N, C-alpha and C positions, 0 to 999 in steps of 0.2 A: 243668658240668652235662651229662649225656648227653642228646643230642637223639635222640628217637625218630622215625624216618622210616618211613613206610610208603606203599605205593601201592595204590590201589583201582582196579581195572580194571572199567569198565562196558562191556559189549558191547551195542550196539544193532543189531538186525538190520533193515536198511533194505530190502533186496531179497535175493532168493536168492543173488545173486552177490557182494554187497558187505557187508562187516562193518566198521563204524567202531568203533574202540576209543578211549575217552576216559579220561584219567587224572586223578585228583585227588591232588595232593601236599599233604600236611599235615605241618607241622613242629611238634613239641611238646617241651616240656622235662619232661613228666610221665614218671615211670618206671612206666608201665603197659603192658599189652598193646595193640597197635595197634587191635584190635577194640573195646576199651573206650574208647579215645580217640575213635574214630569215633562210637560211640554217644553219648558226651558231646557231641560236636559236633552230632549230629543233634537232641539234646534242646534245643539252643539255639532251634530253631524254635518249640517250645511256649512258651518264655519270650517270644519276640518276638511271638507271636500274642496272649498275655495282655496285653502292653503295648499292642498295637494295639487290642484290645477296650477296655482301660482308657481309652485316649486317644480313640478314635473313637466307639465305641458308647455307652460310659458318659459320655463327655465330661468326664472327671475329671482332665484335665491342668492345669486352672487352678482354684484354690480361692478366692482373695481373702479368706481368713479371717485375722484378726489374733490371735485368742485361741487359746491352745494347746489348751484343752479342746474348743473348737469344731472345731479342726483334727483332733484325735484322733478325735472323733465322726464327722467327715466321712470320714476315712480308713477307719474301721471300717465305715461304711455302704457305701463304695465296694468294700471287700474282700468284704463280704457280697454285694453286687451282682455282683461278678466270680465269686464262688462259684456263685450262682444261675444266672448266664449259662452257666457250664460244665455245670451240672446239666441245664439245658434242652438244651444242645448234645448232651449224651450221650443224652438221651431221644429226640431227633428223628433221623430217618434220612437227613438231608441234603436232603430235599424242600423244606424251609423253612429260612430263616435264623432266628436267635433273635429278631431285630427283627420279622420277619414273624409269628412265633408270638405275640409280645407284642401286636402290632397286631391279629391275629385274635381273641385272647382278650379284648382290651379292648372288643370289641363286645358282650360278655355283660354285661348290666346288671341290677342288683338295685335296685328302687325301694322305699324304706322310707316307710311311711305310719303314721299313728296306729293303724290297725286291723291292720297286719301288714306283711309284705313280699311283693312281687310280682317274680318274675324275668321279664325281657322275653323275647320269643321269641328263641331261640338260632339264629343263622344256620347254614346247612348246613355251611359250611367250619369254623366254630367247633365245631359238634357232632362232626364227623368228627375234628377235632384233639383234642377232649376225650376221645373214646372211644379214640383211638390212644394218648394219653399217660396214660390211666387216671386222669383228674383227677376228684375228687369235688366236684361243684358245691355240695353241701350245706355245704361249708366257707365259702362266700361269705355264707351267711345267719347273722344274729345269733341267738344262743340265749339 
């Protein structure tokens, strides 16, 4: 197999007089262009981030389920949660984490009584977040 070798030079300007050059050596057996191999290598970061979210934020690394049907349902719900996590991540501008967004939005409460529904007072932070993310609060109410 042909080994594709390429060098990536990253120049960091530390001071006007000093330039430090660092090299990244990558060895691959793919018969692709070096730029494509580097992009594939960089995409690994997204996969690692997804596994980190899956393990730490969703706490989905242990299931303790014995039935196949329950395990498949559990995995589907975790995949759906991961999808929603990234949807929220794409909607926020980096000011909050996804966990913070869910915590802030959890303070919005709807009380159901026999006569109807009452929405509690919405905290200022939650109201700002709802307006920023364009969330329709009428979806919380039963119809």
